[in-house]
C-alpha positions in Angstrom: 5.3 34.8 -0.4 7.6 32.6 -2.5 9.8 30.0 -0.9 13.4 30.9 -0.8 15.9 28.7 -2.7 17.1 25.8 -0.6 20.9 26.3 0.0 21.5 22.7 1.0 20.1 21.2 -2.2 23.1 21.5 -4.5 25.6 20.2 -1.9 23.5 17.2 -1.1 22.9 16.4 -4.8 26.7 16.7 -5.5 27.4 14.1 -2.8 24.9 11.7 -4.2 25.8 12.1 -7.9 29.6 12.4 -7.6 29.9 8.9 -9.1 28.3 10.0 -12.4 31.5 11.4 -14.0 32.7 9.5 -17.0 30.3 7.1 -18.8 26.6 6.8 -19.0 24.9 3.4 -19.2 23.0 2.6 -22.4 19.3 1.9 -22.1 19.7 -1.8 -22.9 16.5 -3.7 -23.1 14.4 -0.6 -23.5 15.9 0.1 -26.9 13.4 -2.4 -28.4 10.7 0.2 -27.7 12.8 3.2 -29.1 13.7 4.5 -32.5 16.4 2.6 -34.5 18.8 5.5 -34.0 19.2 4.7 -30.3 22.8 4.4 -29.3 24.2 5.5 -32.7 25.6 8.8 -31.3 28.3 7.3 -29.2 31.7 8.7 -30.0 35.1 9.0 -28.4 36.6 12.4 -27.7 40.3 13.2 -27.0 41.2 12.3 -23.4 38.9 9.2 -23.4 35.6 11.1 -22.8 32.7 9.1 -24.1 29.8 11.3 -25.4 26.5 10.4 -23.7 24.2 8.2 -25.7 21.0 9.7 -27.1 18.8 7.9 -24.6 19.3 8.1 -20.8 17.2 6.2 -18.3 16.1 8.4 -15.4 14.9 6.6 -12.2 12.0 8.2 -10.5 11.3 6.9 -7.0 8.1 8.1 -5.4 5.8 7.7 -2.5 2.9 9.7 -1.0 0.8 10.2 2.2 3.4 9.3 4.7 1.5 11.2 7.4 4.5 11.2 9.8 4.5 7.4 10.1 8.2 7.1 11.2 7.7 3.9 13.1 6.1 0.8 11.4 2.3 1.4 11.4 0.3 -1.0 13.5 -2.5 -3.3 12.5 -4.0 -3.2 9.1 -2.4 0.3 8.5 0.9 -1.6 8.5 0.1 -4.2 5.9 -0.4 -4.5 2.2 -2.3 -7.0 0.1 -0.4 -8.9 -2.7 -2.2 -11.0 -5.4 -0.5 -14.2 -6.2 -0.1 -15.9 -9.6 -2.9 -18.3 -8.8 -5.3 -15.5 -8.0 -5.1 -15.8 -4.2 -4.0 -13.0 -2.0 -1.7 -12.6 1.0 -0.9 -9.8 3.3 2.6 -8.5 4.0 3.8 -6.4 6.9 5.1 -3.1 5.5 6.3 0.4 6.4 8.5 2.3 8.8 11.2 4.8 7.7 14.0 2.6 8.9 13.0 0.1 6.2 11.9 2.7 3.7 15.3 4.3 3.8 17.0 0.9 3.2 14.8 0.1 0.3 15.2 3.5 -1.4 19.0 3.4 -0.9 19.2 -0.1 -2.4 17.0 1.0 -5.3 19.3 3.9 -6.1 22.5 1.8 -6.2 23.9 1.9 -9.7 21.5 4.6 -10.8 23.4 7.9 -11.2 20.3 9.5 -12.7 17.8 9.0 -9.8 15.2 11.4 -8.4 13.0 10.9 -5.3 9.7 12.7 -5.3 6.5 12.6 -3.2 2.8 13.3 -3.8 1.9 15.3 -0.6 0.6 14.7 2.9 4.1 13.9 4.2 3.0 15.5 7.5 -0.3 16.0 9.3 -2.6 13.4 11.0 0.7 12.0 12.3 1.4 9.7 15.2 2.6 11.2 18.5 6.3 10.8 17.7 5.9 13.4 14.9 2.7 15.2 15.6 3.7 16.2 19.2 6.6 18.1 17.7 4.7 19.8 14.9 6.1 17.2 12.5 9.7 18.4 12.7 10.8 14.7 13.1 9.2 13.8 9.8 10.9 16.7 7.9 14.3 15.5 9.5 13.6 12.0 8.3 12.7 13.1 4.8 15.9 15.1 4.6 17.8 12.0 5.5 15.9 10.0 2.9 17.2 12.4 0.3 13.8 13.4 -0.8 14.2 15.8 -3.8 10.8 17.4 -4.1 7.2 17.0 -3.0 3.8 18.6 -3.7 1.8 19.9 -0.8 -1.2 17.9 0.3 -4.3 19.0 2.2 -2.8 17.9 5.5 0.2 20.2 5.0 -2.4 23.0 5.8 -3.7 21.5 9.1 -1.8 24.1 11.0 -2.0 26.8 8.4 0.2 28.4 5.8 2.6 30.1 8.2 3.4 26.7 9.8 3.9 25.1 6.4 6.3 27.9 5.5 8.2 27.2 8.8 8.5 23.5 7.8 9.9 24.6 4.5 12.2 27.4 5.7 13.1 26.4 9.3 12.9 28.2 12.6 11.5 27.2 15.9 7.8 26.9 16.6 6.3 30.3 17.6 4.5 28.9 20.7 6.3 25.7 21.7 9.8 26.9 20.8 12.8 24.8 20.0 13.2 21.1 20.8 16.5 19.1 21.2 18.0 21.4 23.8 17.0 24.6 22.0 18.5 23.5 18.6 17.0 25.6 15.8 14.9 23.6 13.3 16.6 23.8 9.9 13.5 23.1 7.8 13.2 21.0 4.7 16.1 20.8 2.3 13.8 19.8 -0.5 11.2 22.1 -2.1 7.5 21.9 -1.3 5.6 22.8 -4.5 2.2 24.5 -4.3 1.4 25.8 -7.8 -2.3 26.0 -7.2 -2.3 27.5 -3.7 -2.4 31.3 -3.9 -2.4 34.0 -1.3 -5.7 35.9 -1.5 -3.9 39.2 -1.3 -1.0 38.5 -3.6 -2.6 36.2 -6.1 0.7 34.3 -6.3 1.7 30.8 -5.1 2.6 30.7 -1.5 5.5 28.3 -2.2 7.4 27.4 -5.4 5.1 26.2 -8.2 7.7 24.1 -9.9 11.2 22.8 -9.7 13.7 21.5 -12.2 16.1 18.6 -11.7 19.3 18.7 -13.8 22.1 16.3 -14.3 24.7 16.2 -17.1 22.3 17.9 -19.6 19.2 16.0 -18.5 16.4 18.2 -17.3 13.2 17.1 -15.7 10.6 19.6 -14.4 8.2 18.9 -11.5 4.9 20.8 -11.0 3.2 20.3 -7.6 -0.5 20.8 -6.8 -3.0 19.7 -4.2 -6.6 19.0 -4.6 -8.8 22.0 -5.4 -11.3 21.0 -2.7 -8.7 21.3 0.1 -10.8 24.0 1.9 -13.7 21.5 2.1 -11.6 19.0 4.1 -9.3 21.2 6.2 -10.4 23.4 9.0 -11.2 27.0 8.0 -8.4 28.3 10.1 -5.9 26.2 8.2 -6.7 27.6 4.8 -7.4 31.2 5.9 -6.2 33.7 3.4 -5.6 31.1 0.7 -7.2 30.3 -2.7 -7.0 26.9 -4.3 -7.1 26.8 -8.1 -8.1 24.0 -10.5 -5.5 21.3 -10.8 -5.6 20.8 -14.5 -5.5 24.5 -15.4 -2.6 25.1 -13.1 -0.5 22.2 -14.3 -1.2 23.1 -18.0 -0.1 26.7 -17.3 3.2 25.7 -15.7 3.9 23.0 -18.3 3.7 25.6 -21.0 6.0 27.9 -18.9 8.5 25.1 -18.4 8.6 24.4 -22.2 9.4 28.1 -22.8 12.3 27.7 -20.5 13.6 24.7 -22.4 12.3 22.0 -20.1 10.2 19.5 -22.1 10.3 16.5 -19.7 7.7 17.2 -17.0 6.3 15.2 -14.1 3.2 16.4 -12.2 3.0 15.7 -8.5 -0.8 15.8 -7.7 -2.3 15.3 -4.3 -5.5 13.8 -5.7 -6.0 10.2 -6.6 -8.2 7.3 -7.7 -9.6 4.0 -6.7 -8.4 0.8 -8.4 -10.7 -2.1 -8.8 -8.5 -4.2 -6.4 -6.9 -3.4 -3.1 -3.8 -5.5 -4.1 -0.8 -3.2 -4.6 0.3 -5.3 -7.6 -3.1 -5.3 -9.3 -2.7 -4.6 -13.0 -5.3 -1.8 -13.5 -4.6 -1.8 -17.2 -5.5 -5.5 -17.6 -9.1 -4.7 -18.8 -7.7 -1.9 -21.0 -5.7 1.2 -20.5 -6.9 2.8 -17.3 -10.1 0.7 -17.2 -9.3 -0.6 -13.8 -9.3 2.7 -12.0 -11.9 5.3 -11.1 -12.2 8.5 -9.1 -11.1 12.1 -9.5 -7.7 11.4 -11.0 -9.2 9.8 -14.1 -10.7 13.1 -15.4 -7.7 15.1 -14.3 -5.3 12.8 -16.1 -7.4 12.9 -19.3 -7.3 16.7 -19.4 -3.7 17.5 -18.4 -1.7 18.6 -21.4 0.4 16.0 -23.3 3.4 18.1 -22.4 3.4 16.3 -19.0 5.0 12.9 -19.2 3.9 11.2 -15.9 1.7 11.8 -12.9 2.6 10.9 -9.3 -0.6 11.1 -7.3 -1.9 10.5 -3.8 -4.7 11.4 -1.3 -6.8 8.3 -1.7 -4.2 6.0 0.1 -4.6 3.4 -2.7 -1.9 1.7 -4.8 -1.8 1.7 -8.6 0.6 2.0 -11.5 -1.7 2.6 -14.5 -1.8 4.3 -17.9 -4.5 6.7 -18.7 -4.7 8.3 -22.1 -3.8 12.0 -22.3 -5.9 14.5 -24.4 -4.1 13.4 -27.6 -5.1 9.8 -27.0 -1.6 8.6 -26.0 -1.1 6.5 -22.8 0.6 8.2 -19.8 1.8 6.7 -16.5 -0.3 7.5 -13.4 1.0 6.1 -10.0 0.2 6.1 -6.3 2.1 4.2 -3.6 -0.8 3.7 -1.0 0.2 5.4 2.2 2.2 5.4 5.5 5.4 4.5 3.7 4.3 0.9 3.0 5.2 1.1 -0.7 7.4 3.1 -3.1 7.0 3.4 -6.8 10.0 2.8 -9.2 9.4 4.5 -12.6 11.9 4.5 -15.5 11.7 7.7 -17.6 13.7 7.4 -20.8 15.1 10.8 -21.7 15.8 11.7 -25.3 18.8 14.0 -25.4 18.0 15.0 -29.0 14.5 16.3 -28.2 14.8 17.0 -24.4 11.6 15.0 -23.9 10.6 11.6 -22.4 10.2 8.7 -24.8 6.8 7.6 -23.4 6.7 4.3 -25.1 9.6 3.2 -22.9 8.2 4.3 -19.6 8.0 1.5 -17.1 6.5 1.7 -13.6 5.8 -0.7 -10.6 5.1 -0.5 -6.9 7.3 -2.2 -4.5 6.7 -3.3 -0.9 8.7 -1.6 1.9 9.2 -5.0 3.6 10.5 -5.3 7.1 12.9 -8.2 6.2 15.8 -5.9 5.4 18.3 -4.3 7.6 17.1 -1.1 9.4 18.8 2.1 8.4 20.9 3.0 11.4 20.4 6.8 11.0 16.7 6.4 11.0 16.8 4.2 14.1 18.8 6.9 15.9 16.3 9.6 14.7 13.3 7.6 16.0 15.1 6.9 19.3 15.9 10.6 19.8 12.3 11.8 19.3 10.7 8.8 21.2 12.9 9.7 24.2 11.4 13.2 24.2 7.8 11.9 23.6 7.9 9.0 26.1 6.8 10.8 29.3 3.6 11.8 27.5 3.1 9.0 25.1 3.5 6.0 27.4 0.8 7.0 29.8 -2.1 4.5 29.9 -5.5 6.0 29.2 -7.7 2.8 29.0 -8.0 -0.9 28.4 -9.6 -2.9 25.6 -10.5 -6.5 25.3 -9.8 -6.9 21.6 -8.9 -4.9 18.5 -11.3 -2.0 17.8 -11.0 -1.4 14.1 -11.8 1.8 12.2 -12.8 0.2 9.0 -16.3 -0.3 7.5 -19.2 1.9 6.7 -19.9 2.0 10.4 -16.8 1.1 12.4 -16.5 -0.1 16.0 -14.0 2.6 16.8 -16.3 5.2 15.1 -19.1 4.2 17.5 -16.7 4.4 20.5 -15.5 7.9 19.6 -19.1 9.1 19.0 -20.1 7.7 22.4 -17.1 9.5 24.0 -18.1 12.8 22.5 -21.7 12.3 23.6 -20.5 11.6 27.1 -18.3 14.8 27.0 -21.3 16.7 25.6 -23.5 15.6 28.5 -20.8 16.8 30.9 -21.0 20.3 29.3 -24.8 20.2 28.9 -27.0 17.3 30.2 -29.5 18.1 27.5 -27.1 16.8 24.8 -28.9 14.2 22.7 -26.4 12.7 20.3 -23.0 12.9 18.7 -21.7 12.6 15.1 -18.1 11.9 14.1 -16.6 12.3 10.6 -14.8 9.1 9.4 -11.9 10.9 8.0 -11.0 12.2 11.5 -10.3 8.6 12.6 -6.9 7.9 11.4 -6.3 4.3 12.6 -7.7 1.6 14.8 -6.9 0.5 18.3 -5.0 -2.7 18.5 -5.1 -5.2 21.4 -1.4 -6.3 21.0 1.1 -4.2 22.9 3.1 -1.8 20.8 5.7 -1.3 23.5 6.1 -2.3 27.1 2.7 -1.3 28.2 1.1 -4.8 27.9 -1.6 -6.3 25.8 -4.9 -4.4 25.8 -3.5 -1.2 27.3 -4.3 1.9 25.3 -1.6 4.5 25.6 -1.9 8.2 25.0 0.4 7.8 22.0 -2.1 5.3 20.5 -5.0 7.6 21.2 -3.1 10.4 19.6 -2.6 8.3 16.5 -6.4 7.8 16.3 -7.3 11.5 16.8 -4.3 13.8 16.1 -6.1 17.0 14.9 -6.8 18.7 18.2 -10.3 19.5 17.2 -12.6 20.6 20.0 -15.9 19.0 20.9 -18.7 21.5 20.0 -22.3 21.5 21.0 -25.0 23.0 18.7 -28.8 23.0 18.4 -30.5 21.7 15.2 -34.1 21.0 14.3 -35.1 17.5 13.5 -35.5 18.5 9.8 -31.9 19.8 9.8 -30.7 16.6 11.4 -32.3 14.5 8.6 -30.7 16.8 6.1 -27.2 16.3 7.7 -27.6 12.5 7.2 -28.7 13.1 3.6 -25.5 15.2 3.0 -23.6 12.0 3.7 -24.7 10.8 0.2 -25.5 13.9 -1.7 -23.7 17.0 -3.0 -20.0 16.7 -2.9 -20.4 13.3 -1.2 -22.6 11.7 -3.9 -19.8 9.7 -5.6 -17.9 8.8 -2.4 -20.3 8.8 0.6 -18.9 10.0 3.9 -21.0 8.1 6.4 -20.9 9.8 9.8 -20.2 7.6 12.9 -23.1 7.9 15.3 -23.5 7.7 19.1 -25.5 5.1 20.9 -29.3 5.6 20.6 -29.3 7.0 17.0 -30.4 4.4 14.5 -31.4 4.5 10.8 -31.3 2.6 7.5 -28.9 3.6 4.7 -30.1 2.1 1.4 -27.3 2.3 -1.1 -29.4 0.7 -3.8 -31.2 3.9 -4.1 -29.9 7.3 -5.4 -29.5 10.7 -3.9 -31.1 11.8 -0.6 -33.4 8.7 -0.8 -30.5 6.6 0.3 -31.2 7.8 3.8 -34.6 6.2 4.7 -36.1 9.2 6.4 -38.8 7.4 8.5 -36.1 5.0 9.8 -34.2 7.7 11.6 -34.8 7.3 15.3 -33.3 8.4 18.6 -33.7 6.0 21.5 -36.4 4.3 19.5 -38.5 7.4 18.9 -38.8 8.9 15.4 -37.1 12.2 14.8 -39.5 15.1 15.1 -38.7 17.6 12.2 -39.9 20.5 14.4 -38.2 19.5 17.6 -34.8 20.8 18.7 -31.9 18.4 19.2 -28.6 19.2 21.0 -25.8 17.6 18.9 -22.1 17.1 19.7 -19.6 17.2 16.8 -15.9 18.1 16.5 -15.0 21.6 15.4 -14.2 20.5 11.9 -17.7 19.3 11.3 -19.2 22.2 13.3 -17.6 24.5 10.6 -19.4 22.6 7.8 -16.4 20.5 6.8 -16.5 17.4 4.5 -19.5 18.8 2.7 -21.8 18.9 5.8 -22.9 22.5 5.2 -25.9 22.1 7.5 -23.7 21.4 10.5 -22.3 24.9 10.0 -25.7 26.3 10.6 -26.2 25.2 14.2 -27.2 27.6 17.0 -26.5 28.0 20.7 -22.8 27.0 20.3 -20.8 25.7 23.3 -17.1 24.7 22.9 -15.7 21.9 25.1 -12.3 20.2 25.4 -10.4 18.7 22.5 -11.6 15.4 21.1 -8.6 13.3 22.3 -9.3 14.5 25.9 -12.9 13.4 25.4 -11.8 9.9 24.3 -9.3 9.7 27.1 -11.9 10.5 29.7 -14.3 8.0 28.3 -11.8 5.2 28.2 -10.6 5.9 31.7 -14.1 6.1 33.1 -15.4 3.0 31.3 -12.5 0.5 31.4 -9.8 -1.0 33.7 -7.3 -3.8 33.5 -9.8 -6.2 35.0 -12.8 -4.9 33.1 -11.6 -3.7 29.7 -14.0 -2.1 27.2 -15.2 -4.3 24.4 -15.5 -3.3 20.7 -19.0 -1.8 20.0 -21.2 -4.0 17.7 -21.4 -1.4 15.0 -25.1 -2.1 14.4 -26.5 1.4 14.6 -26.7 1.9 10.9 -28.5 -0.7 8.8 -26.8 -0.7 5.4 -28.7 -2.1 2.4 -26.4 -2.8 -0.6 
C-alpha cells in the first residue's frame, strides 16, 4: 500500500520558511564557479519586489544511521576521530539529540532554502529508551528535529512492514498499546521513502518512492532506497511479503519520472555505503583523486546512477565521508555519509539554476560537521528524553551484572563477542546438556559494555538498559545439530560467498579454536585442520549441537548452512541469556573480567 500524504508537512514547512518572503540572497563566492550570466537577471518590479536571481543556494543537511540514539552514545560509539593539520589525530565526544538539534538549528539560521534529509536506519537496534517503546520516542524526536524526508534502511524492517507503516502513519502498537497515558502515537510527519521495496502481491512500493521539496519556484526531488540485500541481513519475518529491487535501476527509473514531471534537481537517499581509507570524519577521500579514497558497494552504485541525479546521501556502513565519484558521463558527483548515532551531520550546498531547473554541479560543496557536546542542549529534546526515561527507568535501571573493566565489541574477535557466545553456550546447556558450542554474528552486537557508570548505578554495574543496547533484537537462542563437515563450511562462509569482500567473522564460545589466515583467498582462509573443539580436531562425520540466535539459525548474514540444521530447539531470547550469564558469574565483589579474545588466531 502507498503511504498517505502527511497532513502536518505543509503547516510545519510554512512556519520554518515564513521568513523567506521578499529577497533572496545571491550566491556570493560560488559565482566564481558559475557561468558569467550569474546575477544578471535581477530586476525591480512595481511595489518593490525583487525578482529572484538566477542561482539560488539550497542547503541540504543530512545524517544517517541514528538507530534511536537519543542520549549521547557511550564509549567509542560516542566519539569521532579528527585528523589535524600536522597529520596527528584526536578524538571528540559527539552525539545525542539534545546537541544534534542545537547544531541543526544553528546551521539553518539565515538559510531560508534549507532541507533536512536522512539516509535510513533512523530506528532499529536502538537503546532501551527508544527500543522498549518500538521506537516511538525516536520518531517524536525526528519530528521535533524538523526532518523533511528519509529513506528506509534495513533496520526499519526489524519488526516488519506493518510496524514500519505504523511508524509512518501513526496509531498505537497492536500488542503493547498506547504509551503516555494512552495518548495515540501520531506517526512521522516526514515521509519515509521506499522506492525499491515492493509488496509481493501488489508489485508496488510499500511507501512513497519519491518526494519533492518546493520553495519559491525551487524544486528538489528525493528518491529513497535501501540496500537490495536487506533480506540477507534482516530476519525472514521482518521482510515477509516484500521484494527488494536493484538500487541503481530503481533510482534511474524514478529520476526519469521526476524529469517528466518537471523536476530536474534530484537527490538520492541510499541506505548503502562505502569504506573510506581513513576513519577520520574530515579525511579528504578525494585527495588521491576523485573517489580514489573510498571503496565498497556505494562506488559501483554511484558510477551507474544516471547523471540526472545530482547528489547521493548514503549510509549503512556507519562511516564518514564527503567524496566525489564520477557519474556515468564522467562528471564528478557528491557522495556523503555522516557516520552513525547522530555524531555527525553533513552540510551540502546545492546551487539551483532557475533557468534550467537543475543543480549547477560545479558549485556543489559538502562537508561533515561534528555534533559536539559543547553547545547548549535543546530544551525540547531534554524534555522528550526525560519523559521516555521516566517510563523506562523501572526496567532499565535494574542491575544484571558487574564487570571489572570495559568489554569492547571491536576487533575481528571481540571480548564482548566471546562473552555473548559463552552466555549462549551456557543457556544452550541449560536446554540440552549435550550442547557443544555457540556462534554469534558480529552485527548483532551493537555496542560495548563500559565500566564507567552511565547513571547512578555505580562504576562496573551493568544495567538492563546497557544490556539492551548491546542486544536489542529480541532474537531467541536456538539449538541445532550439524555435522563436523557442515561446521567447517559455516566457518568458511565467513569469508566466501556474499562475505568474500567484507568477511563476517562469527564470535565463538570457549573451547572452539581455529586459525583464520587472511593472506589466503576464498575458503582456504579458514585453516581446516586448525579447527578444534576443546583441543580435539573437528570430526567431519560427527554430530555437534550448536547454539546460535534465531537470525543465524535462519541462514542470515550469508550463513546458508546454518539454515540447514536439524533437531531444532528454541530457548529464551538472547538478552535473557546474557542477563542470566552475567548474574550467575559476577557480583559487586567479584566482577567478570573481559575475555582475552584469543580463540581465533588471525594471520594478516
